[in-house]
C-alpha positions as CSV (number, residue, x, y, z in Angstrom):
1,M,-0.4,0.0,-0.1
2,K,0.8,3.5,-0.2
3,A,1.8,5.8,2.7
4,V,3.9,8.9,3.8
5,G,6.6,8.9,6.5
6,F,10.4,8.9,7.2
7,W,13.3,6.7,8.1
8,Q,15.0,9.1,10.3
9,P,13.5,12.0,12.4
10,G,14.4,15.7,11.6
11,E,13.4,19.2,11.7
12,S,13.4,19.6,7.8
13,T,10.5,18.2,5.8
14,S,12.9,17.0,3.5
15,V,12.9,13.8,5.5
16,I,9.0,12.9,4.9
17,E,8.9,10.7,2.0
18,D,6.3,8.5,-0.1
19,L,6.6,5.2,1.1
20,S,5.7,1.3,-0.6
21,L,4.7,-0.6,2.6
22,P,2.8,-4.3,2.9
23,H,-0.8,-4.2,3.2
24,P,-1.9,-4.6,6.8
25,S,-2.9,-8.1,8.1
26,M,-6.6,-8.9,8.5
27,P,-7.8,-7.5,11.8
28,K,-7.6,-9.3,15.0
29,G,-9.3,-9.0,18.7
30,R,-11.1,-5.7,18.8
31,D,-9.1,-3.8,15.3
32,L,-10.9,-2.7,12.8
33,L,-9.2,-2.8,9.1
34,I,-10.1,0.6,8.0
35,R,-9.6,2.4,4.1
36,V,-8.4,5.7,4.8
37,R,-10.2,8.3,3.0
38,A,-9.4,11.9,4.4
39,V,-6.5,12.5,7.3
40,A,-5.4,16.1,9.1
41,V,-2.2,17.5,10.2
42,N,-2.0,18.6,13.7
43,P,0.9,20.4,15.4
44,R,1.5,16.8,17.5
45,D,2.6,15.2,13.6
46,L,5.8,18.1,13.9
47,K,6.8,17.3,17.2
48,S,6.3,13.4,16.0
49,R,8.6,14.4,13.0
50,R,11.1,15.9,15.1
51,N,11.4,13.3,18.1
52,I,10.0,9.8,17.1
53,S,12.7,7.1,15.8
54,P,12.0,4.3,13.8
55,S,11.9,0.7,15.4
56,A,13.0,-2.6,14.0
57,G,13.9,-1.5,10.4
58,N,10.3,-0.3,9.9
59,P,9.7,3.4,8.6
60,V,7.4,6.2,11.0
61,V,4.0,6.6,9.1
62,M,2.8,10.1,10.5
63,G,-0.9,10.7,11.0
64,Y,-3.4,10.5,14.1
65,D,-6.5,12.5,12.7
66,A,-8.5,10.4,10.1
67,S,-12.0,9.1,8.8
68,G,-12.7,6.3,6.6
69,V,-14.6,3.2,6.0
70,V,-14.3,0.1,8.0
71,E,-13.5,-2.9,5.5
72,A,-12.7,-6.1,7.6
73,T,-13.4,-6.5,11.8
74,G,-11.6,-8.7,14.1
75,P,-13.3,-11.7,15.7
76,D,-13.9,-9.7,19.0
77,V,-15.2,-6.9,17.6
78,T,-18.9,-5.9,18.8
79,L,-19.4,-2.0,17.6
80,F,-18.9,-2.1,13.9
81,R,-19.2,-3.6,10.9
82,P,-17.6,-3.6,7.3
83,G,-18.9,-0.6,5.3
84,D,-19.1,1.6,8.2
85,H,-18.1,5.2,8.0
86,V,-15.9,6.1,11.0
87,F,-13.5,8.8,11.7
88,Y,-10.7,8.6,14.9
89,A,-7.8,9.9,16.8
90,G,-5.2,7.1,16.5
91,V,-3.1,6.3,19.1
92,L,1.0,7.0,19.9
93,D,2.3,3.4,19.7
94,R,0.7,2.3,15.8
95,Q,1.4,2.9,12.3
96,G,-0.1,6.2,11.9
97,A,-3.2,7.5,9.2
98,N,-1.3,8.5,6.6
99,A,-1.5,5.4,4.6
100,E,-4.5,4.1,2.3
101,F,-5.0,1.3,5.0
102,Q,-4.8,1.1,8.8
103,L,-5.5,-0.9,11.8
104,V,-7.4,0.5,14.4
105,D,-9.3,-0.4,18.2
106,E,-13.1,0.0,17.6
107,R,-12.8,1.3,21.3
108,I,-11.1,4.7,19.8
109,T,-13.1,4.8,16.9
110,G,-16.6,6.2,16.2
111,I,-19.1,6.5,13.4
112,K,-18.6,9.7,11.4
113,P,-21.4,11.9,11.8
114,A,-23.5,12.1,8.2
115,A,-23.6,15.2,8.0
116,L,-20.1,15.7,7.6
117,S,-17.8,15.0,4.6
118,F,-14.9,12.4,5.3
119,E,-12.6,15.9,4.9
120,A,-14.2,17.6,7.2
121,A,-14.9,14.7,10.1
122,A,-11.0,13.6,10.0
123,S,-10.6,17.5,11.3
124,V,-12.5,16.7,14.2
125,P,-11.2,14.2,16.5
126,L,-7.7,15.0,18.0
127,T,-8.7,18.7,18.4
128,G,-12.0,18.1,19.6
129,L,-11.1,15.7,22.0
130,T,-8.5,18.1,23.3
131,D,-11.0,20.9,23.6
132,W,-13.9,18.6,25.2
133,E,-11.5,17.2,27.9
134,M,-10.1,20.5,28.6
135,L,-13.6,22.6,28.5
136,F,-15.6,19.7,30.6
137,D,-13.1,18.0,32.6
138,R,-10.0,20.2,33.3
139,L,-12.0,23.4,33.3
140,Q,-15.5,21.8,34.6
141,L,-17.6,23.7,32.4
142,S,-21.4,22.8,32.9
143,V,-23.6,22.2,30.1
144,N,-26.4,24.7,29.8
145,G,-24.8,26.4,32.5
146,D,-22.4,29.0,34.1
147,A,-24.0,32.2,32.8
148,D,-23.0,34.0,35.8
149,Q,-18.9,33.2,34.6
150,T,-16.9,33.9,31.7
151,L,-14.2,32.2,30.1
152,L,-11.1,33.6,28.4
153,M,-9.8,31.8,25.3
154,L,-6.5,33.0,24.3
155,G,-5.6,32.8,21.0
156,G,-8.9,32.6,19.5
157,A,-8.2,32.0,15.9
158,G,-6.2,29.2,16.1
159,G,-7.2,25.1,15.1
160,V,-8.1,24.3,19.3
161,P,-9.3,27.7,20.2
162,C,-12.1,28.2,17.6
163,M,-13.3,24.8,18.0
164,A,-13.0,25.3,21.7
165,I,-15.0,28.3,21.1
166,Q,-17.7,26.6,19.3
167,L,-17.9,24.0,21.8
168,A,-18.6,26.6,25.1
169,R,-20.8,28.7,23.2
170,T,-23.3,25.4,21.7
171,L,-23.2,23.6,24.9
172,S,-22.9,26.1,28.0
173,R,-23.7,29.5,28.7
174,V,-21.0,30.8,29.9
175,N,-19.7,34.3,28.6
176,I,-16.8,34.0,26.4
177,I,-13.8,36.3,25.5
178,G,-11.5,35.1,22.8
179,T,-8.2,37.0,21.7
180,A,-7.0,38.0,18.6
181,S,-5.0,41.0,16.9
182,R,-5.7,41.1,13.1
183,Q,-9.0,42.2,11.9
184,E,-9.6,39.5,10.1
185,S,-8.7,36.9,13.2
186,V,-11.1,39.5,14.9
187,R,-13.9,38.7,12.8
188,A,-13.2,34.8,12.8
189,V,-13.3,34.8,16.7
190,R,-16.6,36.3,16.8
191,G,-17.9,34.2,14.0
192,F,-17.4,31.2,16.0
193,G,-19.3,32.7,18.6
194,A,-17.3,34.8,21.1
195,H,-19.6,37.3,22.9
196,Y,-16.3,39.6,23.0
197,V,-13.0,40.0,21.2
198,L,-10.1,41.4,22.7
199,D,-6.4,42.2,21.3
200,H,-3.8,40.3,22.9
201,S,-1.1,42.1,21.8
202,C,-1.8,45.0,24.4
203,A,-2.3,44.3,28.4
204,L,-5.9,42.5,28.8
205,A,-6.3,44.0,32.2
206,P,-7.7,47.6,31.0
207,Q,-9.6,45.7,28.1
208,V,-11.1,43.6,30.7
209,A,-12.0,46.5,32.9
210,S,-13.7,48.0,29.9
211,L,-16.4,45.3,29.4
212,A,-19.2,46.9,31.7
213,G,-21.1,44.0,33.6
214,L,-18.8,41.5,32.7
215,P,-19.1,38.3,34.9
216,P,-15.7,37.3,36.9
217,I,-13.6,35.6,34.7
218,T,-13.6,32.3,36.2
219,R,-11.8,30.1,33.6
220,I,-8.7,30.9,31.4
221,F,-7.9,28.5,28.0
222,S,-4.3,29.3,27.1
223,T,-2.7,27.4,23.6
224,Y,0.3,29.8,23.4
225,T,1.6,30.7,26.9
226,T,4.3,33.4,26.9
227,P,5.5,35.1,30.1
228,S,3.6,38.3,29.3
229,A,0.7,35.8,28.7
230,W,0.9,34.4,32.0
231,E,1.4,37.9,33.5
232,N,-2.1,38.8,32.0
233,M,-3.6,35.7,33.3
234,A,-2.6,35.9,36.6
235,E,-3.9,39.6,36.8
236,I,-7.3,39.1,35.4
237,I,-8.1,35.5,36.6
238,A,-10.9,35.3,39.3
239,P,-10.0,33.8,43.0
240,Q,-10.3,30.2,42.8
241,G,-10.4,30.3,39.3
242,R,-8.9,27.3,36.9
243,I,-6.2,28.5,33.8
244,G,-5.9,25.2,31.3
245,L,-3.0,25.1,29.3
246,I,-2.0,22.4,26.3
247,D,1.4,23.9,24.8
248,D,4.6,23.5,26.3
249,P,5.8,27.0,28.0
250,E,8.8,27.9,29.8
251,P,8.8,27.9,33.7
252,L,6.0,29.9,34.9
253,D,6.1,31.5,38.2
254,L,3.6,30.3,40.2
255,R,3.3,32.9,43.4
256,L,1.9,35.0,41.1
257,I,-1.6,32.9,41.2
258,K,-0.9,31.7,44.7
259,F,-3.3,34.2,46.7
260,K,-5.6,34.0,44.5
261,S,-5.7,30.0,44.9
262,V,-6.1,29.5,41.5
263,S,-5.2,25.9,39.9
264,V,-3.4,25.3,36.6
265,H,-4.9,22.3,34.7
266,W,-3.0,20.5,31.9
267,E,-4.6,18.4,29.2
268,A,-3.1,15.8,27.0
269,M,-5.7,13.5,24.9
270,F,-3.8,10.6,24.7
271,T,-3.6,10.0,29.0
272,R,-7.4,9.1,28.2
273,P,-8.2,5.3,28.8
274,M,-9.5,3.9,25.2
275,H,-13.2,3.8,26.2
276,V,-13.4,7.4,27.5
277,L,-11.9,8.5,24.2
278,R,-14.7,7.0,22.4
279,T,-17.5,8.1,24.5
280,C,-15.9,11.5,24.1
281,L,-15.9,10.9,20.3
282,N,-19.7,9.7,19.9
283,S,-20.6,12.6,22.2
284,M,-19.3,15.0,19.5
285,I,-21.7,14.1,17.0
286,F,-24.2,17.0,18.0
287,L,-21.4,19.4,15.8
288,T,-23.1,18.3,12.8
289,N,-26.2,20.2,14.2
290,S,-23.7,23.3,15.1
291,H,-22.4,26.3,13.1
292,A,-18.7,24.3,13.2
293,C,-16.5,25.7,10.7
294,W,-14.0,22.6,9.3
295,I,-11.1,23.6,7.0
296,P,-10.6,20.6,4.9
297,V,-6.7,19.4,4.4
298,S,-6.3,18.5,0.5
299,S,-2.5,18.4,0.7
300,N,-0.8,16.2,3.6
301,L,2.8,17.1,2.6
302,R,1.9,20.8,1.9
303,C,0.6,21.0,5.2
304,W,3.3,19.5,7.0
305,Q,6.0,21.9,5.0
306,S,3.6,24.8,6.0
307,M,4.7,23.4,9.7
308,A,8.0,23.4,9.2
309,G,9.1,26.0,11.1
């Protein structure tokens, strides 16, 4: 089968090449053999390309988010049958999705929402699961609740923030502040559902103070935590608030939030047990009825090249 991967990790996209690999064996246990129809590209792919070394003489096939059609099922599979249209986020220790076929455990797989194309569905799992877990598990947003509180989404126009804003706006009543600096980004963040948009290139506290009647900022979701951003967060977060991080910031001065008793929460999707991932994935089918904006990926290699920096 055809695939895309590398034999040696590296910073440059020149390590990525077209591969010809054996067709996967027939599925065993609870595995599904999936004919891949679409894949998405995430920053996680960039990290893997830089850091994962091939083992036992086999190349690394990249790719986590994907959608496709079930070709065959293992003897212990109970949730799917051949012909089912599915989407999933993959795992760290198996062949990735950038191939014609892939073996995937049924417990991390969901039925593709009928209203989404294969391309749109492939853009959902990793980003959507990250957002779902951060918002409703780590930051403890309440479904249909929290109208008396405010969520600050730092960097609202990125892939993770744009879906997080849509999830929070669709499922909760929390007040949402996004941040952006360019006019096109401001328009996008408003389009995703943010009630307010602040300029993150300037101090946030005066901008927050100008929003008359705004409920306290009890939750902050940060995808890019610079030292200045951390100082801004510490200044505007409410006492006993919750800050969620998904990036890899430099060491943070936790003393800035000590006397507010603010808690910090990390989110990494791959720390979840399989059955929990599938439950969350299936719960996101409601997205088909929302006004979500998905960006299909047409060229895997071109997207990798755009993330080369």
